[in-house]
PLY file of the C-alpha trace (Angstrom):
ply
format ascii 1.0
element vertex 434
property float x
property float y
property float z
element edge 433
property int vertex1
property int vertex2
end_header
-0.17 -0.01 -0.04
1.13 3.62 -0.47
0.23 4.81 2.93
1.78 1.85 4.93
1.02 1.55 8.53
4.56 2.64 10.30
6.34 3.57 13.92
4.40 7.26 13.55
1.24 5.35 13.96
2.25 3.91 17.20
-0.65 4.05 19.77
2.45 4.45 22.37
3.93 7.21 20.60
4.10 10.50 22.95
5.00 13.69 22.83
6.70 16.11 24.75
4.52 18.86 23.92
2.09 18.28 26.76
-1.31 18.92 25.17
-0.62 16.65 22.71
-1.66 13.43 24.45
-5.09 12.73 24.80
-6.06 16.02 22.26
-9.18 15.21 20.26
-7.44 16.43 17.06
-3.79 16.91 16.96
-1.91 14.02 18.80
1.23 13.13 17.76
0.28 10.36 15.32
-1.47 13.31 13.24
0.98 15.94 12.51
-1.37 18.02 10.01
0.03 21.34 7.93
-1.25 24.62 7.93
-0.05 27.83 6.50
-0.57 29.91 10.20
0.99 33.57 11.10
2.52 33.74 14.52
2.13 37.24 14.48
0.18 39.93 12.40
1.54 39.22 8.85
4.42 36.57 7.58
2.38 33.60 7.07
4.45 30.08 6.92
4.12 26.59 6.91
3.57 24.81 9.96
2.34 21.52 12.04
-0.29 21.37 14.63
0.82 19.16 17.85
-2.05 19.29 20.19
-2.98 23.11 20.94
-0.02 24.02 19.54
1.78 25.23 15.91
5.29 24.14 15.43
6.83 26.45 13.02
8.55 24.87 10.21
10.80 27.65 8.69
11.95 27.98 12.41
12.84 24.22 12.22
14.17 24.55 8.85
16.60 27.12 10.47
18.25 25.01 13.28
19.39 22.28 10.18
17.03 19.40 11.50
15.05 19.57 7.54
16.37 17.49 5.09
18.30 20.19 2.42
15.43 19.08 -0.41
13.02 20.13 2.00
13.96 23.32 2.60
12.52 25.17 0.05
9.43 24.70 0.59
8.98 25.47 4.08
10.21 29.19 3.50
6.63 29.38 0.90
3.96 31.34 2.22
1.87 28.53 0.71
2.24 24.60 1.32
2.32 24.41 -2.62
5.95 23.95 -3.36
5.47 21.19 -0.07
2.46 19.38 -2.12
4.66 19.36 -5.33
7.03 16.88 -3.67
6.70 13.30 -4.17
5.25 11.80 -1.61
8.35 9.63 -0.53
10.05 13.34 0.37
6.54 14.39 2.08
6.64 10.68 4.02
10.12 11.66 4.99
9.47 14.99 6.52
6.49 13.51 8.61
8.54 10.83 9.77
11.28 13.40 11.15
8.53 15.42 12.56
7.81 12.77 14.41
10.93 11.79 15.98
11.87 15.52 16.63
8.17 15.91 18.94
8.49 12.52 20.64
12.40 12.82 21.32
12.97 14.66 24.48
16.15 15.36 23.22
14.71 17.92 20.59
12.68 19.95 23.49
15.04 22.69 23.83
15.68 23.53 20.56
11.98 23.28 19.11
10.01 24.75 22.28
10.59 28.06 21.16
9.26 27.56 18.11
5.85 26.75 19.32
3.32 29.05 19.06
-0.49 28.36 20.76
-2.96 27.66 17.75
-5.41 30.24 19.37
-3.08 32.90 19.09
-2.34 32.62 15.36
-4.12 33.58 12.33
-4.69 30.43 10.12
-5.24 31.15 5.87
-5.89 29.19 3.17
-3.31 26.27 3.25
-2.78 26.70 -0.63
-2.86 28.95 -3.26
-5.63 27.60 -5.14
-5.65 27.64 -8.77
-8.38 25.65 -9.56
-11.22 24.16 -7.74
-13.88 21.13 -8.68
-16.94 19.74 -6.93
-17.97 16.11 -7.29
-21.47 14.77 -6.28
-20.35 11.14 -5.21
-22.83 11.20 -2.17
-25.37 8.33 -3.10
-27.85 9.54 -0.37
-27.19 12.98 -0.81
-27.58 12.69 -4.61
-30.92 10.13 -3.69
-32.49 12.44 -1.21
-32.00 15.73 -3.59
-33.16 14.31 -6.99
-36.23 12.26 -4.87
-37.43 16.09 -4.04
-37.84 16.79 -8.00
-38.31 13.60 -9.37
-39.58 11.04 -6.99
-39.74 8.05 -9.21
-36.03 8.28 -10.69
-34.06 10.42 -8.05
-30.52 9.54 -9.79
-30.14 10.49 -13.13
-29.43 7.62 -15.64
-25.19 8.39 -15.55
-25.03 8.52 -12.30
-23.62 5.44 -11.40
-21.56 5.23 -14.40
-19.28 8.47 -14.50
-18.50 10.68 -11.02
-20.15 13.54 -11.48
-18.77 17.20 -10.82
-18.71 20.70 -11.73
-16.03 23.53 -11.98
-16.36 25.32 -8.64
-14.65 29.08 -8.05
-11.64 29.09 -6.48
-11.61 32.82 -5.69
-14.43 32.84 -3.12
-13.04 29.98 -1.37
-12.48 30.88 2.23
-10.80 29.63 5.70
-12.38 28.40 8.57
-13.88 31.70 10.83
-14.77 33.99 7.66
-18.22 34.90 7.93
-20.41 34.68 4.59
-22.33 37.29 3.24
-25.73 36.14 2.62
-25.56 36.21 -1.08
-27.97 38.25 -3.16
-29.43 36.48 -6.33
-32.38 35.96 -9.01
-35.32 33.63 -7.64
-38.32 32.75 -8.88
-40.94 31.61 -6.19
-43.25 28.41 -8.29
-46.12 30.33 -8.20
-44.51 33.55 -9.21
-44.89 34.68 -12.49
-41.76 36.58 -13.40
-38.51 36.03 -10.99
-37.15 38.83 -8.83
-34.07 39.67 -7.33
-32.88 39.79 -3.64
-31.68 37.80 -1.03
-31.27 34.12 -0.81
-34.29 32.77 1.32
-33.04 29.26 1.13
-29.40 29.40 2.35
-27.91 26.11 2.72
-24.80 24.07 4.30
-23.23 20.89 2.87
-21.09 18.63 4.75
-18.06 17.62 2.03
-14.07 16.93 2.36
-12.09 18.13 0.41
-8.77 16.39 -1.52
-5.70 18.93 -2.01
-3.84 17.74 -5.15
-0.06 17.01 -4.54
1.96 16.26 -7.54
0.27 17.55 -10.86
0.09 15.89 -14.45
1.03 16.92 -17.67
-1.72 18.50 -20.02
-3.21 15.18 -22.09
-1.37 12.69 -19.48
-3.96 11.04 -17.91
-3.34 9.36 -14.26
-3.94 5.93 -13.90
-6.02 5.07 -10.94
-3.37 2.93 -9.16
-0.91 5.96 -9.60
-3.61 8.53 -8.01
-2.67 7.77 -4.42
0.42 9.49 -5.07
-1.56 12.94 -6.17
-3.48 13.11 -3.21
-1.50 15.24 -0.72
-4.32 15.63 1.86
-7.75 16.37 3.19
-9.85 19.03 5.16
-13.05 19.31 5.83
-15.58 21.75 2.76
-18.54 23.44 3.48
-20.01 24.06 -0.12
-22.69 26.78 1.10
-25.45 26.76 -1.36
-28.35 29.02 -2.12
-31.21 26.12 -3.22
-33.74 29.38 -4.20
-31.01 30.62 -6.82
-29.63 27.40 -7.80
-33.16 25.90 -9.15
-33.95 28.72 -10.73
-30.08 28.94 -12.65
-29.10 25.60 -12.42
-30.35 24.13 -15.94
-28.80 23.66 -18.69
-25.45 24.22 -17.20
-25.30 23.37 -13.31
-24.35 25.37 -10.54
-23.40 29.08 -11.13
-23.87 31.79 -8.83
-25.64 29.85 -6.61
-22.88 28.27 -5.68
-19.52 30.54 -6.11
-20.16 33.25 -3.07
-18.42 31.08 -0.62
-16.67 27.97 0.29
-15.34 27.51 3.62
-12.32 25.01 4.13
-10.79 24.41 7.64
-7.29 25.18 7.36
-4.99 22.26 8.23
-4.85 19.46 5.72
-4.24 16.18 7.23
-1.77 13.90 5.43
-2.94 10.37 3.36
-0.18 8.77 5.49
-1.61 10.56 8.76
-4.38 8.20 7.96
-3.20 4.98 7.01
-4.44 3.09 9.80
-8.16 4.62 8.25
-7.74 3.70 5.31
-10.72 0.90 4.58
-12.41 -1.43 1.68
-14.59 0.51 0.00
-18.26 -0.36 0.23
-19.48 -2.94 -2.67
-22.21 -1.72 -5.11
-25.53 -2.63 -4.28
-26.64 -5.86 -6.56
-27.63 -4.96 -10.07
-25.20 -1.66 -10.12
-23.42 -1.32 -12.88
-19.48 -1.86 -12.90
-16.97 0.82 -13.51
-15.52 1.26 -16.31
-12.21 -0.37 -16.89
-10.13 2.96 -16.05
-11.91 3.68 -13.11
-11.67 0.35 -11.11
-8.55 -0.84 -9.33
-8.15 -4.35 -6.96
-5.94 -2.00 -4.61
-8.36 0.76 -4.68
-11.78 -1.46 -3.52
-9.68 -3.35 -0.68
-8.45 0.03 0.94
-9.89 2.94 -1.17
-12.35 4.30 1.34
-11.53 6.53 4.83
-12.86 5.33 7.95
-13.99 8.89 9.11
-17.22 10.22 11.04
-18.38 13.78 9.85
-20.56 16.30 12.04
-22.11 19.33 11.32
-23.75 21.42 13.91
-25.70 24.57 13.86
-25.57 27.72 16.84
-27.80 30.80 16.36
-27.88 34.09 17.81
-29.97 33.38 20.24
-28.22 29.91 21.23
-25.02 31.81 21.24
-26.51 34.45 23.66
-27.85 32.07 25.61
-24.27 30.25 26.48
-26.69 27.05 24.91
-24.06 24.29 23.03
-24.35 23.99 18.99
-27.08 21.48 17.89
-26.06 18.56 16.16
-27.22 18.45 12.96
-25.84 15.61 11.38
-23.51 12.55 11.33
-22.67 9.95 9.15
-19.48 8.25 7.70
-17.09 9.12 4.44
-17.81 5.51 3.61
-20.96 6.63 2.32
-19.25 7.90 -0.89
-20.22 6.19 -4.15
-16.89 6.79 -5.95
-13.42 6.40 -4.01
-11.02 9.68 -3.91
-8.71 7.72 -6.23
-11.50 7.86 -8.88
-12.87 11.17 -8.51
-9.20 12.12 -9.37
-8.44 9.87 -12.16
-11.81 11.03 -13.75
-11.00 14.35 -13.36
-7.64 13.76 -15.10
-9.49 11.14 -17.79
-9.75 13.31 -20.97
-6.17 14.79 -19.88
-6.85 18.03 -18.02
-4.00 18.57 -15.78
-4.13 19.13 -12.10
-2.15 21.37 -10.58
-0.22 21.08 -6.84
-2.67 23.00 -4.52
-5.80 22.47 -6.68
-8.78 21.55 -4.36
-11.07 19.00 -5.27
-14.91 18.69 -3.15
-16.70 15.29 -2.61
-20.01 16.83 -2.79
-22.24 16.37 0.53
-21.59 13.31 2.13
-25.09 11.87 3.90
-26.28 8.85 5.66
-28.75 6.43 4.93
-31.13 8.06 7.35
-32.16 11.57 8.59
-29.37 11.57 11.31
-26.88 11.43 8.60
-28.32 14.06 6.15
-25.81 16.36 5.29
-27.79 19.52 4.10
-30.74 21.20 5.60
-32.49 20.40 2.04
-32.71 16.96 3.06
-33.22 17.94 7.03
-36.21 19.68 6.49
-37.35 18.16 3.46
-37.01 20.85 1.12
-38.10 22.87 4.08
-41.98 21.13 4.39
-40.60 19.94 8.09
-38.41 22.60 10.16
-36.21 21.54 12.69
-36.28 22.64 16.37
-33.82 24.70 18.24
-33.45 24.92 21.97
-34.72 28.45 21.92
-37.52 27.75 20.64
-36.67 28.77 17.11
-37.13 26.50 13.81
-35.38 26.41 10.86
-35.78 25.33 7.50
-32.56 26.82 6.00
-30.29 29.09 7.65
-30.53 32.47 9.22
-28.75 35.28 9.44
-26.64 34.80 12.53
-26.60 30.94 12.04
-23.01 29.46 12.43
-22.32 25.96 11.18
-19.70 23.94 12.35
-18.28 20.71 10.82
-15.68 18.53 12.53
-14.48 15.25 11.38
-12.96 12.73 13.22
-10.71 8.94 12.03
-10.99 6.11 14.44
-9.88 2.64 14.63
-9.48 0.00 17.67
-5.96 -0.51 18.29
-4.89 3.07 17.31
-4.95 6.98 18.13
-7.66 8.26 16.40
-7.12 12.07 14.92
-9.28 14.88 13.88
-9.46 17.79 11.26
-10.15 20.80 13.42
-13.02 22.71 12.66
-14.52 24.54 9.22
-17.05 27.07 10.92
-18.47 30.23 9.57
-21.16 32.73 10.90
-24.05 34.11 8.38
-24.20 37.88 7.67
-26.64 39.82 6.46
-26.78 40.70 2.70
-25.81 43.99 1.42
-28.84 46.08 -0.09
-29.31 44.67 -3.42
0 1
1 2
2 3
3 4
4 5
5 6
6 7
7 8
8 9
9 10
10 11
11 12
12 13
13 14
14 15
15 16
16 17
17 18
18 19
19 20
20 21
21 22
22 23
23 24
24 25
25 26
26 27
27 28
28 29
29 30
30 31
31 32
32 33
33 34
34 35
35 36
36 37
37 38
38 39
39 40
40 41
41 42
42 43
43 44
44 45
45 46
46 47
47 48
48 49
49 50
50 51
51 52
52 53
53 54
54 55
55 56
56 57
57 58
58 59
59 60
60 61
61 62
62 63
63 64
64 65
65 66
66 67
67 68
68 69
69 70
70 71
71 72
72 73
73 74
74 75
75 76
76 77
77 78
78 79
79 80
80 81
81 82
82 83
83 84
84 85
85 86
86 87
87 88
88 89
89 90
90 91
91 92
92 93
93 94
94 95
95 96
96 97
97 98
98 99
99 100
100 101
101 102
102 103
103 104
104 105
105 106
106 107
107 108
108 109
109 110
110 111
111 112
112 113
113 114
114 115
115 116
116 117
117 118
118 119
119 120
120 121
121 122
122 123
123 124
124 125
125 126
126 127
127 128
128 129
129 130
130 131
131 132
132 133
133 134
134 135
135 136
136 137
137 138
138 139
139 140
140 141
141 142
142 143
143 144
144 145
145 146
146 147
147 148
148 149
149 150
150 151
151 152
152 153
153 154
154 155
155 156
156 157
157 158
158 159
159 160
160 161
161 162
162 163
163 164
164 165
165 166
166 167
167 168
168 169
169 170
170 171
171 172
172 173
173 174
174 175
175 176
176 177
177 178
178 179
179 180
180 181
181 182
182 183
183 184
184 185
185 186
186 187
187 188
188 189
189 190
190 191
191 192
192 193
193 194
194 195
195 196
196 197
197 198
198 199
199 200
200 201
201 202
202 203
203 204
204 205
205 206
206 207
207 208
208 209
209 210
210 211
211 212
212 213
213 214
214 215
215 216
216 217
217 218
218 219
219 220
220 221
221 222
222 223
223 224
224 225
225 226
226 227
227 228
228 229
229 230
230 231
231 232
232 233
233 234
234 235
235 236
236 237
237 238
238 239
239 240
240 241
241 242
242 243
243 244
244 245
245 246
246 247
247 248
248 249
249 250
250 251
251 252
252 253
253 254
254 255
255 256
256 257
257 258
258 259
259 260
260 261
261 262
262 263
263 264
264 265
265 266
266 267
267 268
268 269
269 270
270 271
271 272
272 273
273 274
274 275
275 276
276 277
277 278
278 279
279 280
280 281
281 282
282 283
283 284
284 285
285 286
286 287
287 288
288 289
289 290
290 291
291 292
292 293
293 294
294 295
295 296
296 297
297 298
298 299
299 300
300 301
301 302
302 303
303 304
304 305
305 306
306 307
307 308
308 309
309 310
310 311
311 312
312 313
313 314
314 315
315 316
316 317
317 318
318 319
319 320
320 321
321 322
322 323
323 324
324 325
325 326
326 327
327 328
328 329
329 330
330 331
331 332
332 333
333 334
334 335
335 336
336 337
337 338
338 339
339 340
340 341
341 342
342 343
343 344
344 345
345 346
346 347
347 348
348 349
349 350
350 351
351 352
352 353
353 354
354 355
355 356
356 357
357 358
358 359
359 360
360 361
361 362
362 363
363 364
364 365
365 366
366 367
367 368
368 369
369 370
370 371
371 372
372 373
373 374
374 375
375 376
376 377
377 378
378 379
379 380
380 381
381 382
382 383
383 384
384 385
385 386
386 387
387 388
388 389
389 390
390 391
391 392
392 393
393 394
394 395
395 396
396 397
397 398
398 399
399 400
400 401
401 402
402 403
403 404
404 405
405 406
406 407
407 408
408 409
409 410
410 411
411 412
412 413
413 414
414 415
415 416
416 417
417 418
418 419
419 420
420 421
421 422
422 423
423 424
424 425
425 426
426 427
427 428
428 429
429 430
430 431
431 432
432 433
């Protein structure tokens, strides 16, 4: 397997960084990367350990990093690090694990630690292109059933990973507020459309996939080689204006209903860190078509799915004022993806499209088979017909101004230390005057 379990995953491994032990997201077995600013400016690469961020530029300055890696950790984005061959990136992870577990490095490295809560975390990479897929089969079925009760999935869904090209310029890191979009919408009983704030603003629970090594134009990535091109994962909220979307999406698909804001968590959790949590792709239901040969790999089917639990929570302004805990909206397994991440990447390049380090791919909304796992309010409220109740007495069918949505994820497996992704959050602000 290209992502082997090794000494960095040892459950007995501990760090001299005290908060790493028992940390829900960032024990020493994780070590995700981010771009952080320890002061007002000067962003640089860092790695999470407990509630601290280790300055990789500083580590390189001490001569503790392989010379081949030094230029990459001097940058203000992670693009150069993602572009390195997987074997080189794995060496960095191994070296960091050794440094952070051995007390002989504590004296030199402790001054390079910064409390994560005091740091500004930005986008991990300069995103050249962003593509969002639609591989959550339960979400696709639930949404399709609202519009096509007798045939919720279109005929192509089980043959080809469906996606659309999103807007890279409006991808924002966790914590940046979302401004409610204005747009053109048409109510079912209206004769003509009007323009104004979206009334059906929604969230979507997704995984983001960061591209590592790129491919040349005209040179598709074979599926067996696809894992080499995956640099890591994050959480992704593909905010959606459902009323704008319903009016504009035919005949060319999503446009302004999706391009106003996409939120990502700031940490890139590497596929190497997730090595213990890769699992078999669930078998397709009897009668489903087999993928075409370019989308099939036996190893990918044996170990191409991720054992993650994804959660979404909501808190209204009223709930926060009353100091009430966020309300859990959904929890679902990442294995509800109909296509694997390798199949997604391979299909994207199958026509010769070239991907570049730092490109971002979204999985599409990952929902479970029951309402407790639905990854969007469109599904949870059944298109607005069944409001949900909040502890303040408020109800929601779609998001209101002041609402905050928080996504989280955790990988777990018996015999190993679980790892998390950090938070992916944003508060909804009112729309500007049209």
